[in-house]
N, C-alpha and C positions, 0 to 999 in steps of 0.2 A: 558421430562423436562420440565420445566416450562419455560416462557419468562424469560429473565434476563433483568432489568430496574435500574442499579446503574452505577455511577461514577465509574471509575478505581479506584480511591485513597479509595473510601468506600468499595469495593470489597478488597482489598488490606489490608484495614487496618482491616476488619473485619476477615480475614482469619489467621491462624496460619503461623509463618516462616518457611519457610521449602526452602531447595535446590533442586534448580530445573535446574541445569546444565545439567541432562541426555537430558530432553526435549529440553532445550536450543540448544544444539551441535545437535539434530536433526532434530531444525528447520535450523539452519545455514546451514547444510548439504542441506535441500531441496532449500531454496533461492540461493543457489550457482549453485545447480543442473539447476534451473528453470533460473536464469541469465546466464548460459551457452546456454541454447537454445537461448535467445535472442541475445548474441554476436554472436551464430553461424549466425545469421541473419544480424546483423547493425554492423558496425564499428564505435565504439565510442573513445571516447577520456577524460580521468580525468580530470576534471577540476582543475588548479591550486588551486581554491580558497578553496578547499576542501581538499589539501595534510597536513591542521593543524589540523583536525577531523580525520585522520587515527588513533590518539589512544586519548581519552581524560579520564579524571577522573582518578580515582586510582584502577581499577579494575586489577589483582584478588581480591585485599584487601577491594575494595569498591565498590562503583556504579561507570560504566563507558560505554564507547560506542564507536561508530563508523559512520563516517559517509563519504561514496566516491556516488561522482555524476559525471555524464559524458554526452557526448555530441556528436555530430556528424551529417553528412548530413540528416540522416532523423530522426535522435532522438534529441527533443527539451532537454529535463531533464532525463535523467535515476538515479534515486538514490538508493543505498544499504546501509542499517543501520541498526544498532541495539543499544539500548541504557537501562541500566537497572543495577542490581544487584541479579544475577541469584541465589549467595548463601542465598539470601533474599526474595525469593518467584516472585521475578519481573524481566520480561524483556518483551523489544517490538521491532520486526523488521520489516523493512519495505523492499520492491520491487517494486518500482512504475517505469512507462515506460511511458513518455510524449510524444508522435510522432510529429515531424515537421508538419509544414501545407501543406506538397505537397499530405496529401490524409487526408481524414475525418474521417478514422478508429478510434474508441472509443479509447481513452488511458484505459492504462492497471493497475489498483491497486491492490496491496498484502500487508497484514499486520498479524502478527502471535505474541500472547502473552500469557506470563503466569502472570496470578496473585492472586493467585497461580494456579488456573484451566487453561484450556485450551480455546482461542479465537482464530477465524480467521476470516479477511474481504479478501474478492477479489470482484471487480465490472469493467464492463466495462464502462469508464466516457465518455459521450455522449459529441459530440461537436456542439449540436444542440438542439434544441427543438423538443424532439422526437413526444411530443401530434402533435405538428405541420407538422414535417416532416414523414410523413406515410411511403415513400419510405426508411427511414433511421431506422426507429424501425422494418420495415418487415426484412431489410437485417441485421442486428445486435442483435436484442433484441428479437424477435419472436420465432427463430431458436432456443434458449438457455432455452427457457419457460420449456419444459419439463423436463431436466435434472435440473432445479431449483426447480419445485415442487417436484421431487423426492428427492432431497436432502433434503425439507421443509418437509418431510413426517419421517424423519429417529428419531426415538425416542430419539437416543444418544444426539440429537443436538437440543440447547436450543436458540431460534431466540433471539438475542440482539437487543434493542430497545435504542437507545441514547438517553439522557437526554436533549442532547442540541439539539433544533431543526434545527441549519443550519445543522449538520451533519445528521439529518433525510433526510433534504430538498437536501442534494448530492446526495444520493443514486438512482441509477438506478431502474427499475423494476427487474433485475434481479443480483442485489447486494446477496452475500451471507454474513450475518454478525451473527456469532453464538458462543456462549459458549459452552464447551463441557469439560468431564472426560479425562484427559491425559493420557487414555488408549492405547496400541499399535493398538488396532482394529480402535479407532477414530483418530489417526495420520495417521493411513494409508490410511483411507476415506480423510482426510484432502490432503495428497499428490496428491492421484487421481485424485482429484476435480480440485486443482492448476494445476497439468501438463496440464489437459483435456483442462482450459481454456487456458493455454497460446498458446497452440497448436493450437485450433481453432482461438485464436488472432492472431499469425502468419499465418495463414491460408487468413485470411483477409488481411492482410497486404499485400500479395503476389498478392491478387485479387484486390486491389482496385485500380480504377480510380483514376489518376492525378486532383488534385484539379486547375482551372485557376487560373493562375498567378494572376491578379486581383483580387480574392478573399482572397487571401494567407494573405495580412496583416491582415485581421480583423479577420481571423481563430486565426493569432499568437497571438494578442492581447487578445482575449477571453479564450484561452487556461492557458495564463498567471496569467489573475486575475481569473480563475478558480484555477489556483494551488494554487496560493496565498493566498488566502483566506480559503482555505480548510486547509493549514498548520497553518496559523496564528488562525483559529480557531479551531482546535483539542482542545478537553479537554484534551486529553492526555498529553497535554504542561505542565501540572501542575505538572508532574512526573519529567520534566526535573528542572523545578524550584526547587522543592522540594531538587533534589538531587546536581547541581550544579549554582542554583541561576538564577537571572535575566537575567545577560549579557551573558552569556553562553550559555542559553535557548534562546534567542533570534539569536545568531549566529546561532544555531542549526537548527531554524526555516527557518531561511532567506537560509541556507543551501538547505532545504527540497524543496524551490520554487525558489530558483536560484538568491538569492538577492544579492549574493556577487559575482557571475559569472565571470569570465575571458574571457571564450571561446564565440565566436561569435554566435548567435542564428543563426540555418539554415532557 
C-alpha cells in the first residue's frame, strides 16, 4: 500500500458514506480488553469532571461519544474515549495512560480510527530527550526496533504521515501510525500489535527504578505540557467541531489533558 498523507476530514469527505458499526464494536472490545490489563496493574478512580461526558451528542441517531478519565497513585491521567458517527463512516477511539512521576517509563498512547478505512496509532511517549539520554533510548526504544521494522514491511499497512508538523514531531522512533483495509486479517494484526505493546509496557513499569523525589516536580510538569500540547494540537479536533461545535470540542479537549480535573495529581 502507498503512504497516506491526508487530513482526516479530507479522507472522510472523499469516501463513500458507509456503516462502520461492525469495526467500531471490534475496536471498542479491543480497547476494553487492553484497559482491563492496565486496570489489573493500577488502582485508578474516574475523575468526576468527566462524568458529564459519559454520553454526549445524539448517538445512535447521529454523532456522539464518551470520555472517561481516570487517575490514581501511579497514574496521572488515563483516558478511555470515543467520538464519531459510525453509521456515517467515522469513529475515533482512544486509550492513553500517562504515568505519574514516580517512574520515567514512557507513557502509553493508543488510537483507532475508521474514516471509513482503518487506521491505528500506538506509541511509547518519551519523558526525556532520547537523543541526549542514550541509556533511556537503549532501555525503551532499541528493544522494540525489530518488531517495528517487521510491521513496517507488512504490505497490507500504509504508513500515515500527518500533514501537521507538530504531530510528526511528537512521534518516537517506534511509533506505529498506519492506514489499512478493514479485513479480519488486518484487524487481528492490529490487535496482536497492541496487546504486545501493552504487555511490554506493563513489564517496564514493574521493572522501573524509582525517580528521586527531588526530580519529580519537573517531570510532572513536563508530562502535563506534553499531554496538553498533543491534545490541543491534534488535527482530528476539527471533527469534534464539525459534529458538536467549538464549545463542546473545547471541553472534550480539556478532558483529554485534564484541564478540568478534580482529583489531585500523583
